[in-house]
Backbone as CSV, one residue per row, in Angstrom:
resi,resn,N_x,N_y,N_z,CA_x,CA_y,CA_z,C_x,C_y,C_z
1,MET,-61.092,-1.684,34.459,-59.685,-1.987,34.188,-59.568,-3.393,33.611
2,ILE,-58.885,-3.526,32.490,-58.681,-4.822,31.846,-57.372,-5.413,32.344
3,LEU,-57.468,-6.559,33.011,-56.272,-7.204,33.541,-55.538,-7.930,32.428
4,PRO,-54.207,-7.988,32.499,-53.457,-8.736,31.494,-53.750,-10.228,31.600
5,ALA,-53.662,-10.900,30.487,-53.879,-12.350,30.447,-52.526,-13.041,30.443
6,TYR,-52.391,-14.056,31.290,-51.124,-14.761,31.435,-51.234,-16.194,30.916
7,ALA,-50.099,-16.721,30.504,-50.032,-18.103,30.027,-49.420,-19.019,31.066
8,HIS,-48.344,-18.558,31.731,-47.627,-19.404,32.694,-47.168,-18.564,33.872
9,THR,-46.984,-19.244,34.979,-46.515,-18.579,36.187,-45.104,-19.035,36.525
10,ILE,-44.419,-18.217,37.291,-43.153,-18.582,37.917,-43.181,-18.001,39.321
11,PRO,-42.366,-18.527,40.233,-42.330,-17.943,41.577,-41.951,-16.469,41.511
12,GLY,-42.697,-15.653,42.209,-42.399,-14.231,42.205,-43.639,-13.407,41.940
13,PRO,-43.477,-12.102,41.817,-44.616,-11.203,41.590,-45.358,-11.547,40.302
14,ILE,-46.630,-11.211,40.253,-47.448,-11.555,39.100,-46.964,-10.872,37.828
15,ASP,-46.348,-9.712,37.950,-45.900,-9.028,36.743,-44.664,-9.678,36.117
16,THR,-44.165,-10.764,36.740,-43.074,-11.515,36.122,-43.597,-12.736,35.367
17,TRP,-44.909,-12.985,35.420,-45.476,-14.130,34.717,-45.461,-13.886,33.208
18,GLU,-45.627,-14.960,32.457,-45.570,-14.859,30.999,-46.913,-14.401,30.444
19,LEU,-46.893,-13.348,29.665,-48.103,-12.860,29.016,-48.561,-13.846,27.943
20,LEU,-49.858,-14.017,27.828,-50.405,-15.019,26.915,-50.103,-14.694,25.457
21,ASP,-50.204,-13.434,25.063,-49.958,-13.116,23.655,-48.515,-13.407,23.265
22,ILE,-47.589,-13.218,24.205,-46.183,-13.533,23.914,-46.011,-15.034,23.732
23,HIS,-46.672,-15.817,24.586,-46.577,-17.274,24.460,-47.149,-17.742,23.126
24,LEU,-48.294,-17.216,22.732,-48.909,-17.632,21.466,-47.981,-17.343,20.291
25,LYS,-47.384,-16.177,20.270,-46.494,-15.821,19.167,-45.234,-16.680,19.171
26,SER,-44.718,-16.988,20.348,-43.524,-17.827,20.436,-43.801,-19.232,19.927
27,VAL,-44.928,-19.809,20.343,-45.281,-21.155,19.893,-45.542,-21.160,18.392
28,ALA,-46.226,-20.136,17.903,-46.519,-20.057,16.471,-45.235,-20.016,15.651
29,LYS,-44.254,-19.256,16.113,-42.977,-19.154,15.387,-42.262,-20.500,15.375
30,LYS,-42.188,-21.153,16.520,-41.483,-22.430,16.587,-42.212,-23.494,15.771
31,ALA,-43.533,-23.562,15.910,-44.290,-24.571,15.172,-44.168,-24.354,13.673
32,ALA,-44.161,-23.097,13.240,-43.993,-22.805,11.812,-42.607,-23.250,11.327
33,ASP,-41.590,-22.994,12.130,-40.237,-23.424,11.754,-40.158,-24.943,11.653
34,PHE,-40.753,-25.652,12.605,-40.731,-27.118,12.564,-41.506,-27.638,11.352
35,ALA,-42.702,-27.085,11.119,-43.549,-27.570,10.028,-42.994,-27.198,8.662
36,ASP,-42.142,-26.194,8.612,-41.536,-25.798,7.336,-40.697,-26.924,6.747
37,ALA,-40.220,-27.834,7.600,-39.411,-28.955,7.121,-40.197,-29.856,6.182
38,PHE,-41.532,-29.867,6.306,-42.335,-30.662,5.367,-43.346,-29.776,4.635
39,GLY,-42.973,-28.512,4.424,-43.751,-27.618,3.577,-45.050,-27.136,4.167
40,ALA,-45.161,-27.119,5.499,-46.435,-26.769,6.127,-46.275,-25.659,7.156
41,ALA,-45.376,-24.709,6.928,-45.150,-23.629,7.893,-46.428,-22.865,8.228
42,PRO,-47.295,-22.531,7.242,-48.527,-21.822,7.605,-49.416,-22.610,8.567
43,TRP,-49.372,-23.924,8.469,-50.143,-24.747,9.402,-49.580,-24.621,10.822
44,GLY,-48.262,-24.651,10.953,-47.657,-24.482,12.265,-47.995,-23.133,12.874
45,GLN,-47.932,-22.080,12.056,-48.279,-20.743,12.518,-49.734,-20.695,12.984
46,TYR,-50.601,-21.298,12.226,-52.036,-21.289,12.535,-52.317,-21.998,13.855
47,LEU,-51.782,-23.198,14.001,-52.023,-23.966,15.220,-51.420,-23.276,16.436
48,GLY,-50.228,-22.731,16.275,-49.575,-22.074,17.401,-50.338,-20.859,17.908
49,MET,-50.934,-20.091,17.004,-51.648,-18.889,17.421,-52.999,-19.196,18.056
50,LEU,-53.565,-20.375,17.768,-54.891,-20.693,18.277,-54.884,-21.669,19.455
51,HIS,-53.764,-22.342,19.693,-53.794,-23.493,20.601,-54.196,-23.131,22.036
52,ASP,-53.825,-21.962,22.513,-54.095,-21.593,23.910,-55.099,-20.458,24.041
53,LEU,-55.938,-20.249,23.043,-56.900,-19.151,23.136,-57.829,-19.314,24.330
54,GLY,-58.070,-20.548,24.749,-58.935,-20.777,25.896,-58.396,-20.191,27.181
55,LYS,-57.116,-19.875,27.212,-56.551,-19.262,28.412,-56.984,-17.810,28.580
56,TYR,-57.616,-17.241,27.560,-58.164,-15.898,27.704,-59.462,-15.900,28.513
57,SER,-59.974,-17.077,28.840,-61.220,-17.124,29.604,-61.013,-16.543,30.997
58,GLU,-62.057,-15.916,31.510,-62.000,-15.375,32.862,-61.753,-16.483,33.882
59,ALA,-62.334,-17.673,33.609,-62.173,-18.792,34.536,-60.711,-19.221,34.643
60,PHE,-60.015,-19.286,33.504,-58.614,-19.706,33.543,-57.756,-18.655,34.234
61,GLN,-57.952,-17.399,33.911,-57.146,-16.350,34.510,-57.413,-16.244,36.015
62,LYS,-58.664,-16.447,36.416,-58.996,-16.439,37.844,-58.289,-17.584,38.554
63,TYR,-58.320,-18.774,37.927,-57.645,-19.934,38.508,-56.147,-19.677,38.629
64,LEU,-55.559,-19.092,37.594,-54.125,-18.834,37.615,-53.764,-17.858,38.733
65,ARG,-54.545,-16.823,38.892,-54.263,-15.826,39.932,-54.478,-16.393,41.337
66,GLU,-55.431,-17.306,41.468,-55.716,-17.878,42.792,-54.692,-18.920,43.213
67,THR,-54.146,-19.637,42.253,-53.284,-20.776,42.597,-51.830,-20.589,42.222
68,ALA,-51.548,-19.715,41.225,-50.189,-19.584,40.684,-49.633,-20.948,40.301
69,ASP,-50.506,-21.830,39.836,-50.130,-23.211,39.520,-49.182,-23.235,38.322
70,PRO,-47.934,-23.713,38.501,-47.004,-23.759,37.366,-47.411,-24.777,36.310
71,ASN,-48.298,-25.711,36.671,-48.772,-26.714,35.715,-50.234,-26.483,35.349
72,ALA,-50.659,-25.258,35.378,-52.074,-24.964,35.129,-52.495,-25.317,33.718
73,GLY,-51.554,-25.333,32.798,-51.918,-25.635,31.423,-52.201,-27.092,31.169
74,GLU,-51.728,-27.972,32.059,-51.949,-29.397,31.847,-53.414,-29.734,32.042
75,GLU,-53.872,-30.730,31.276,-55.262,-31.144,31.365,-55.337,-32.642,31.550
76,ASP,-56.530,-33.126,31.876,-56.726,-34.555,32.067,-56.475,-35.305,30.772
77,GLN,-56.169,-36.602,30.913,-55.967,-37.447,29.742,-57.265,-37.570,28.957
78,PRO,-57.191,-37.822,27.625,-58.383,-37.764,26.786,-59.449,-38.770,27.162
79,ASN,-59.102,-39.883,27.746,-60.093,-40.895,28.068,-60.330,-41.018,29.566
80,SER,-59.997,-39.970,30.318,-60.243,-39.986,31.753,-61.728,-39.807,32.002
81,PRO,-62.197,-40.199,33.186,-63.623,-40.043,33.483,-64.045,-38.593,33.351
82,PRO,-65.259,-38.339,32.896,-65.710,-36.955,32.727,-65.779,-36.220,34.056
83,THR,-65.518,-34.928,34.011,-65.593,-34.114,35.211,-67.015,-33.597,35.374
84,ASN,-67.272,-32.999,36.495,-68.577,-32.440,36.780,-68.935,-31.387,35.739
85,SER,-69.975,-31.645,34.943,-70.306,-30.743,33.842,-70.792,-29.387,34.327
86,GLY,-71.119,-29.281,35.598,-71.585,-28.005,36.117,-70.474,-27.136,36.669
87,ASN,-69.239,-27.554,36.486,-68.125,-26.814,37.067,-67.007,-26.784,36.047
88,VAL,-66.453,-25.605,35.784,-65.363,-25.531,34.822,-64.087,-26.136,35.378
89,PHE,-64.038,-26.380,36.689,-62.877,-26.998,37.304,-63.074,-28.504,37.374
90,SER,-62.006,-29.269,37.151,-62.050,-30.694,37.431,-62.155,-30.870,38.936
91,PRO,-63.020,-31.765,39.441,-63.166,-31.912,40.888,-61.896,-32.398,41.566
92,SER,-61.011,-33.055,40.811,-59.791,-33.571,41.422,-58.640,-32.585,41.324
93,THR,-58.563,-31.851,40.213,-57.415,-30.974,39.995,-57.798,-29.503,39.910
94,ARG,-59.086,-29.202,39.724,-59.573,-27.844,39.544,-58.976,-27.199,38.306
95,LYS,-58.425,-27.966,37.392,-57.858,-27.374,36.193,-58.971,-26.944,35.241
96,VAL,-58.699,-25.918,34.476,-59.686,-25.353,33.567,-59.396,-25.838,32.149
97,ASP,-60.430,-26.298,31.448,-60.285,-26.711,30.054,-59.974,-25.472,29.219
98,HIS,-58.776,-25.430,28.650,-58.436,-24.290,27.803,-58.183,-24.687,26.357
99,SER,-58.061,-25.980,26.074,-57.726,-26.391,24.710,-58.956,-26.550,23.823
100,THR,-60.104,-26.844,24.422,-61.298,-27.064,23.603,-61.714,-25.803,22.857
101,PHE,-61.623,-24.651,23.503,-62.040,-23.412,22.845,-61.192,-23.160,21.599
102,GLY,-59.878,-23.341,21.699,-59.022,-23.142,20.538,-59.358,-24.099,19.414
103,ALA,-59.661,-25.352,19.766,-60.053,-26.326,18.751,-61.343,-25.906,18.070
104,GLN,-62.289,-25.399,18.846,-63.545,-24.943,18.268,-63.332,-23.746,17.351
105,GLN,-62.448,-22.842,17.731,-62.158,-21.687,16.886,-61.526,-22.121,15.568
106,ALA,-60.552,-23.008,15.646,-59.897,-23.495,14.423,-60.904,-24.187,13.524
107,HIS,-61.788,-24.965,14.124,-62.795,-25.683,13.359,-63.762,-24.706,12.695
108,ARG,-64.076,-23.633,13.374,-65.006,-22.652,12.822,-64.379,-21.843,11.694
109,LEU,-63.111,-21.483,11.829,-62.465,-20.620,10.850,-62.140,-21.344,9.548
110,LEU,-61.851,-22.635,9.640,-61.549,-23.402,8.431,-62.843,-23.941,7.836
111,LYS,-62.961,-23.893,6.539,-64.197,-24.301,5.882,-64.156,-25.742,5.382
112,ASP,-62.993,-26.200,4.930,-62.898,-27.558,4.413,-63.052,-28.553,5.566
113,PRO,-63.990,-29.522,5.477,-64.241,-30.438,6.598,-63.015,-31.209,7.056
114,ALA,-62.218,-31.726,6.104,-61.047,-32.508,6.480,-59.996,-31.630,7.151
115,LEU,-59.789,-30.434,6.602,-58.745,-29.563,7.129,-59.107,-29.039,8.521
116,ARG,-60.380,-28.712,8.734,-60.735,-28.189,10.054,-60.663,-29.272,11.122
117,ASP,-60.906,-30.518,10.729,-60.749,-31.603,11.696,-59.286,-31.809,12.055
118,ILE,-58.400,-31.671,11.076,-56.963,-31.797,11.336,-56.540,-30.777,12.395
119,ALA,-56.902,-29.521,12.179,-56.517,-28.466,13.126,-57.136,-28.696,14.492
120,ALA,-58.407,-29.083,14.511,-59.083,-29.298,15.789,-58.469,-30.455,16.557
121,PHE,-58.123,-31.535,15.869,-57.461,-32.666,16.518,-56.193,-32.200,17.239
122,CYS,-55.350,-31.451,16.527,-54.058,-31.042,17.086,-54.227,-30.143,18.300
123,ILE,-55.110,-29.165,18.198,-55.267,-28.210,19.292,-55.957,-28.850,20.490
124,ALA,-57.009,-29.617,20.231,-57.724,-30.256,21.341,-56.829,-31.208,22.114
125,GLY,-55.859,-31.814,21.439,-55.023,-32.808,22.094,-53.633,-32.357,22.472
126,HIS,-53.356,-31.047,22.413,-51.957,-30.641,22.564,-51.419,-30.841,23.981
127,HIS,-52.276,-31.168,24.954,-51.802,-31.561,26.285,-52.093,-33.025,26.572
128,ALA,-53.317,-33.442,26.325,-53.734,-34.775,26.735,-53.499,-35.845,25.672
129,GLY,-53.233,-35.442,24.435,-52.990,-36.417,23.375,-54.159,-36.502,22.408
130,LEU,-53.877,-37.024,21.210,-54.919,-37.183,20.200,-56.001,-38.137,20.712
131,THR,-57.224,-37.774,20.478,-58.335,-38.575,20.953,-59.089,-39.178,19.774
132,ASP,-60.097,-39.976,20.056,-60.932,-40.540,18.999,-61.776,-39.439,18.372
133,TYR,-62.204,-39.686,17.129,-63.066,-38.708,16.471,-64.504,-38.827,16.966
134,MET,-65.003,-40.047,17.025,-66.379,-40.290,17.463,-66.387,-40.884,18.862
135,PRO,-67.489,-40.715,19.595,-67.591,-41.324,20.929,-67.471,-42.834,20.856
136,ASN,-66.897,-43.416,21.899,-66.741,-44.861,21.978,-68.036,-45.475,22.503
137,PRO,-68.727,-46.291,21.688,-70.001,-46.863,22.157,-69.842,-47.777,23.358
138,GLN,-68.622,-48.283,23.579,-68.394,-49.155,24.723,-68.120,-48.359,26.001
139,ASN,-68.002,-47.057,25.860,-67.769,-46.199,27.032,-68.687,-44.980,26.925
140,PRO,-69.981,-45.193,27.133,-70.950,-44.117,26.890,-70.793,-42.909,27.817
141,ASN,-70.095,-43.069,28.928,-69.923,-41.946,29.855,-68.781,-41.015,29.474
142,SER,-67.945,-41.463,28.527,-66.816,-40.636,28.126,-67.281,-39.496,27.235
143,THR,-66.726,-38.330,27.447,-67.047,-37.165,26.619,-65.773,-36.561,26.037
144,SER,-64.811,-37.428,25.742,-63.500,-36.933,25.338,-63.277,-36.950,23.834
145,SER,-64.185,-37.503,23.048,-63.968,-37.569,21.610,-63.933,-36.169,21.019
146,LEU,-63.360,-36.059,19.827,-63.314,-34.748,19.182,-64.718,-34.237,18.909
147,THR,-65.620,-35.120,18.528,-67.002,-34.713,18.303,-67.608,-34.113,19.564
148,ASP,-67.363,-34.762,20.706,-67.866,-34.230,21.978,-67.241,-32.883,22.299
149,ARG,-65.949,-32.789,22.080,-65.246,-31.545,22.423,-65.749,-30.377,21.578
150,LEU,-65.964,-30.628,20.289,-66.395,-29.546,19.407,-67.825,-29.104,19.705
151,ALA,-68.617,-29.993,20.283,-70.004,-29.651,20.607,-70.158,-29.101,22.019
152,ALA,-69.096,-29.147,22.821,-69.183,-28.736,24.223,-69.439,-27.238,24.341
153,THR,-70.178,-26.880,25.362,-70.486,-25.482,25.626,-70.195,-25.166,27.094
154,ALA,-70.442,-23.927,27.469,-70.267,-23.533,28.865,-71.265,-24.301,29.729
155,PRO,-70.931,-24.642,30.953,-69.708,-24.252,31.675,-68.519,-25.166,31.432
156,ARG,-68.735,-26.311,30.708,-67.595,-27.190,30.505,-66.472,-26.460,29.781
157,VAL,-66.819,-25.682,28.772,-65.836,-24.854,28.075,-66.113,-23.408,28.466
158,PRO,-65.270,-22.819,29.298,-65.535,-21.453,29.767,-65.608,-20.473,28.602
159,PRO,-66.516,-19.521,28.659,-66.597,-18.508,27.596,-65.330,-17.664,27.552
160,VAL,-64.997,-17.244,26.354,-63.756,-16.497,26.137,-64.078,-15.183,25.438
161,THR,-63.467,-14.123,25.919,-63.496,-12.837,25.233,-62.088,-12.544,24.741
162,LEU,-61.904,-12.581,23.443,-60.575,-12.364,22.885,-60.233,-10.874,22.900
163,PRO,-58.957,-10.550,22.999,-58.559,-9.134,22.952,-59.029,-8.489,21.648
164,ILE,-59.376,-7.225,21.722,-59.910,-6.544,20.534,-58.864,-6.469,19.421
165,ASP,-57.587,-6.540,19.769,-56.539,-6.454,18.746,-56.070,-7.830,18.266
166,PHE,-56.748,-8.898,18.719,-56.323,-10.236,18.287,-56.692,-10.453,16.824
167,GLN,-55.727,-10.865,16.038,-55.933,-11.143,14.629,-55.693,-12.627,14.370
168,PRO,-56.719,-13.362,13.940,-56.494,-14.770,13.617,-55.435,-14.907,12.534
169,PRO,-54.606,-15.925,12.620,-53.584,-16.114,11.581,-54.229,-16.443,10.240
170,ALA,-53.450,-16.291,9.204,-53.952,-16.595,7.862,-54.374,-18.052,7.775
171,THR,-55.458,-18.294,7.071,-55.947,-19.659,6.909,-54.933,-20.465,6.115
172,PRO,-54.482,-21.588,6.632,-53.474,-22.375,5.899,-54.053,-22.960,4.616
173,ALA,-53.173,-23.193,3.671,-53.566,-23.761,2.394,-53.769,-25.263,2.530
174,MET,-54.088,-25.890,1.420,-54.234,-27.334,1.417,-52.908,-27.977,1.824
175,PRO,-52.948,-29.206,2.331,-51.701,-29.890,2.706,-50.721,-29.934,1.538
176,PRO,-49.428,-29.900,1.836,-48.405,-29.801,0.779,-48.077,-31.145,0.123
177,PHE,-49.092,-31.877,-0.284,-48.851,-33.131,-0.999,-50.059,-33.414,-1.880
178,HIS,-49.870,-34.281,-2.857,-50.948,-34.648,-3.762,-51.779,-35.761,-3.132
179,PHE,-53.077,-35.584,-3.161,-53.961,-36.603,-2.609,-53.990,-37.829,-3.519
180,THR,-53.826,-38.984,-2.906,-53.936,-40.257,-3.603,-55.134,-40.992,-3.036
181,PRO,-56.184,-41.201,-3.837,-57.426,-41.782,-3.285,-57.207,-43.042,-2.463
182,ALA,-56.338,-43.932,-2.930,-56.140,-45.198,-2.221,-55.416,-44.998,-0.886
183,LEU,-54.730,-43.868,-0.737,-53.944,-43.623,0.474,-54.451,-42.424,1.266
184,LEU,-55.617,-41.919,0.921,-56.061,-40.657,1.495,-56.172,-40.721,3.018
185,GLY,-56.737,-41.812,3.539,-56.865,-41.929,4.986,-55.517,-41.881,5.669
186,PHE,-54.548,-42.628,5.131,-53.199,-42.630,5.711,-52.561,-41.252,5.583
187,GLN,-52.716,-40.602,4.413,-52.089,-39.301,4.202,-52.581,-38.276,5.227
188,LEU,-53.897,-38.218,5.408,-54.449,-37.233,6.334,-54.073,-37.556,7.780
189,ALA,-54.091,-38.847,8.134,-53.729,-39.232,9.500,-52.262,-38.925,9.773
190,PHE,-51.401,-39.243,8.823,-49.969,-39.006,9.022,-49.674,-37.508,9.082
191,PHE,-50.319,-36.741,8.211,-50.129,-35.286,8.215,-50.583,-34.699,9.548
192,THR,-51.700,-35.198,10.069,-52.190,-34.727,11.365,-51.172,-35.000,12.458
193,ARG,-50.595,-36.182,12.453,-49.613,-36.532,13.488,-48.340,-35.697,13.365
194,MET,-47.933,-35.400,12.150,-46.757,-34.544,11.970,-47.036,-33.145,12.526
195,LEU,-48.202,-32.600,12.205,-48.550,-31.276,12.723,-48.694,-31.294,14.238
196,PHE,-49.308,-32.335,14.751,-49.466,-32.476,16.198,-48.104,-32.463,16.880
197,SER,-47.142,-33.146,16.293,-45.788,-33.184,16.864,-45.157,-31.799,16.864
198,THR,-45.323,-31.052,15.771,-44.728,-29.710,15.732,-45.349,-28.811,16.792
199,LEU,-46.667,-28.912,16.976,-47.334,-28.060,17.965,-46.913,-28.426,19.380
200,VAL,-46.902,-29.710,19.683,-46.536,-30.134,21.035,-45.090,-29.750,21.342
201,ASP,-44.180,-30.020,20.407,-42.782,-29.657,20.630,-42.629,-28.152,20.818
202,ALA,-43.284,-27.383,19.959,-43.173,-25.929,20.049,-43.717,-25.420,21.382
203,ASP,-44.855,-25.959,21.797,-45.461,-25.520,23.059,-44.571,-25.860,24.247
204,ARG,-44.054,-27.087,24.280,-43.210,-27.497,25.400,-41.916,-26.681,25.434
205,LEU,-41.320,-26.459,24.283,-40.052,-25.731,24.250,-40.246,-24.262,24.619
206,ALA,-41.307,-23.655,24.107,-41.577,-22.255,24.448,-41.869,-22.107,25.938
207,THR,-42.608,-23.049,26.491,-42.903,-23.013,27.926,-41.632,-23.187,28.737
208,GLU,-40.780,-24.104,28.306,-39.520,-24.325,29.015,-38.645,-23.076,28.983
209,GLU,-38.611,-22.378,27.861,-37.782,-21.179,27.764,-38.180,-20.139,28.802
210,PHE,-39.482,-20.085,29.108,-39.926,-19.115,30.126,-39.787,-19.674,31.529
211,CYS,-40.223,-20.908,31.737,-40.281,-21.467,33.093,-38.936,-21.993,33.586
212,ASP,-38.087,-22.446,32.672,-36.798,-23.017,33.076,-35.732,-22.610,32.059
213,PRO,-35.345,-21.329,32.066,-34.388,-20.848,31.056,-33.044,-21.549,31.113
214,TYR,-32.636,-22.039,32.311,-31.349,-22.743,32.383,-31.392,-24.017,31.551
215,LEU,-32.449,-24.817,31.738,-32.565,-26.046,30.964,-32.708,-25.743,29.479
216,ALA,-33.464,-24.705,29.149,-33.626,-24.334,27.747,-32.286,-23.965,27.117
217,ALA,-31.432,-23.311,27.898,-30.114,-22.921,27.372,-29.261,-24.140,27.048
218,GLN,-29.457,-25.225,27.801,-28.680,-26.432,27.529,-29.026,-27.005,26.160
219,ARG,-30.272,-26.830,25.739,-30.681,-27.343,24.426,-30.033,-26.561,23.292
220,ALA,-29.635,-25.323,23.584,-29.043,-24.482,22.548,-27.595,-24.842,22.267
221,ARG,-27.019,-25.672,23.108,-25.625,-26.069,22.884,-25.507,-26.888,21.617
222,ALA,-24.383,-26.759,20.930,-24.173,-27.493,19.685,-24.221,-28.996,19.949
223,PRO,-24.974,-29.749,19.175,-25.057,-31.199,19.395,-23.730,-31.878,19.081
224,VAL,-23.462,-32.943,19.802,-22.240,-33.723,19.562,-22.460,-34.591,18.326
225,PRO,-21.537,-34.578,17.353,-21.707,-35.396,16.152,-21.840,-36.872,16.507
226,ILE,-22.603,-37.598,15.718,-22.846,-39.008,16.002,-21.554,-39.812,15.963
227,ALA,-20.607,-39.409,15.105,-19.331,-40.128,15.041,-18.572,-40.006,16.358
228,ALA,-18.614,-38.813,16.972,-17.936,-38.622,18.248,-18.624,-39.433,19.339
229,LEU,-19.956,-39.488,19.317,-20.677,-40.296,20.293,-20.347,-41.775,20.123
230,SER,-20.198,-42.210,18.889,-19.852,-43.613,18.635,-18.485,-43.954,19.217
231,ARG,-17.516,-43.053,19.028,-16.179,-43.288,19.588,-16.222,-43.336,21.110
232,GLN,-17.008,-42.437,21.710,-17.127,-42.438,23.172,-17.751,-43.734,23.677
233,LEU,-18.757,-44.227,22.965,-19.400,-45.471,23.367,-18.426,-46.641,23.237
234,ASP,-17.698,-46.697,22.121,-16.727,-47.786,21.945,-15.675,-47.767,23.046
235,GLN,-15.183,-46.574,23.369,-14.168,-46.456,24.425,-14.724,-46.904,25.770
236,HIS,-15.952,-46.497,26.057,-16.586,-46.871,27.320,-16.752,-48.388,27.412
237,LEU,-17.195,-49.029,26.318,-17.389,-50.479,26.321,-16.066,-51.218,26.456
238,ASP,-15.017,-50.699,25.792,-13.692,-51.325,25.901,-13.198,-51.281,27.349
239,GLU,-13.346,-50.122,27.978,-12.899,-49.992,29.371,-13.715,-50.903,30.288
240,LYS,-14.985,-51.008,30.024,-15.847,-51.840,30.845,-15.449,-53.314,30.731
241,GLN,-15.123,-53.754,29.513,-14.729,-55.150,29.319,-13.380,-55.446,29.968
242,ARG,-12.448,-54.500,29.869,-11.129,-54.729,30.464,-11.226,-54.845,31.987
243,ALA,-12.123,-54.083,32.582,-12.235,-54.080,34.039,-13.173,-55.168,34.554
244,ALA,-13.893,-55.837,33.665,-14.881,-56.824,34.108,-14.196,-58.119,34.536
245,PRO,-14.665,-58.753,35.598,-14.100,-60.048,36.019,-14.301,-61.107,34.935
246,ASP,-13.408,-62.079,34.915,-13.470,-63.155,33.916,-14.476,-64.202,34.383
247,THR,-15.749,-63.956,34.062,-16.818,-64.871,34.459,-17.544,-65.365,33.207
248,PRO,-18.262,-66.488,33.302,-19.023,-66.976,32.141,-20.038,-65.954,31.629
249,VAL,-20.671,-65.205,32.541,-21.662,-64.210,32.114,-20.997,-63.096,31.317
250,ASN,-19.860,-62.597,31.806,-19.170,-61.530,31.096,-18.622,-62.015,29.764
251,ALA,-18.192,-63.272,29.717,-17.733,-63.831,28.440,-18.884,-63.865,27.435
252,ALA,-20.079,-64.236,27.908,-21.255,-64.247,27.026,-21.575,-62.836,26.550
253,ARG,-21.443,-61.870,27.445,-21.692,-60.481,27.060,-20.731,-60.016,25.966
254,GLN,-19.463,-60.416,26.082,-18.479,-60.032,25.063,-18.812,-60.665,23.719
255,ARG,-19.272,-61.928,23.738,-19.636,-62.580,22.475,-20.848,-61.893,21.840
256,ILE,-21.824,-61.508,22.667,-23.016,-60.827,22.139,-22.620,-59.507,21.483
257,LEU,-21.777,-58.731,22.166,-21.327,-57.461,21.614,-20.567,-57.678,20.310
258,ALA,-19.716,-58.696,20.270,-18.951,-58.978,19.057,-19.877,-59.321,17.892
259,HIS,-20.918,-60.111,18.158,-21.881,-60.436,17.109,-22.576,-59.171,16.581
260,CYS,-22.952,-58.295,17.492,-23.636,-57.065,17.087,-22.723,-56.174,16.241
261,LEU,-21.486,-56.031,16.675,-20.544,-55.197,15.924,-20.258,-55.778,14.554
262,ALA,-20.182,-57.115,14.482,-19.918,-57.758,13.190,-21.094,-57.589,12.231
263,ALA,-22.311,-57.543,12.765,-23.483,-57.440,11.904,-23.778,-55.997,11.498
264,ALA,-23.280,-55.044,12.249,-23.630,-53.645,12.000,-23.302,-53.162,10.585
265,PRO,-22.139,-53.524,9.997,-21.830,-53.005,8.655,-22.564,-53.734,7.534
266,LEU,-23.268,-54.812,7.840,-23.913,-55.602,6.788,-25.100,-54.854,6.186
267,PRO,-25.523,-55.242,4.988,-26.705,-54.602,4.385,-27.928,-54.762,5.285
268,ARG,-28.863,-53.860,5.124,-30.071,-53.897,5.937,-30.829,-55.198,5.712
269,GLY,-31.433,-55.683,6.779,-32.191,-56.918,6.680,-32.707,-57.312,8.040
270,PHE,-33.216,-58.518,8.136,-33.702,-59.036,9.413,-32.610,-59.883,10.052
271,PHE,-32.354,-59.638,11.321,-31.326,-60.360,12.052,-31.930,-60.934,13.333
272,SER,-31.413,-62.051,13.755,-31.844,-62.630,15.026,-30.625,-62.770,15.932
273,LEU,-30.854,-62.669,17.230,-29.764,-62.750,18.206,-30.293,-63.378,19.466
274,ASN,-29.677,-64.441,19.880,-30.046,-65.092,21.137,-29.291,-64.428,22.289
275,VAL,-30.022,-63.882,23.216,-29.424,-63.177,24.350,-30.022,-63.729,25.630
276,PRO,-29.176,-64.099,26.590,-29.702,-64.590,27.889,-30.520,-63.504,28.582
277,THR,-31.404,-63.948,29.465,-32.199,-62.997,30.233,-31.279,-62.024,30.979
278,GLY,-31.571,-60.751,30.867,-30.743,-59.729,31.501,-29.700,-59.157,30.569
279,GLY,-29.553,-59.748,29.387,-28.559,-59.269,28.454,-29.002,-58.015,27.728
């Protein structure tokens, strides 16, 4: 009997937990929508479908069933001390590494060296944050670099058997901008960070929709226009000043606010403002 694979737990029977394939598709859709704003929707789709493939490991599913840990997806920070290499669980948290496998898959499927590193960076760091590419010579015990992660094997990275019907997403095209030799390093780094942001946001929002639908519903409310927020802030400050005692400190606060308001409509530039401690 093949047991279903889950992504997240909630209090209650196991059949109410979130199925992993549903989570992957949800994250892929959101990440693609976010990345479409800068012409990289296929990249968002690709990262979203691969980011949690490591959760298909028997070790992760066993851990989830044993603990029902609502934060099972979280992992150690990228530069934390290495865990026991003979155990797929961290000795302190017993969490299972699930992001490295997805990074390795993305790296394997993409052929262009720069592009596969971009994808691997995003997936490997989607919980703990972007890490260094090469090991830090000043910290020889650390195994958190992308190079280390891509070379890691079992038991540190639990083996994964993907569902027979799993279809890798289409390989994304080249980044949606023209390469400029003098700016190439900046272009690739900035593009990586933009993609990383779309993946992290998509993952967090999709997880919230399942684990905390009430909070997720609050995000769906229409945002208040900035002009209305400005009026509310002005009204609040006016009321605060009227009710404030007539003290030297409050008088200084009123002068500081007046200076700021007077400078706000001016053309952009550098401004200086002397403010007492606590202001």
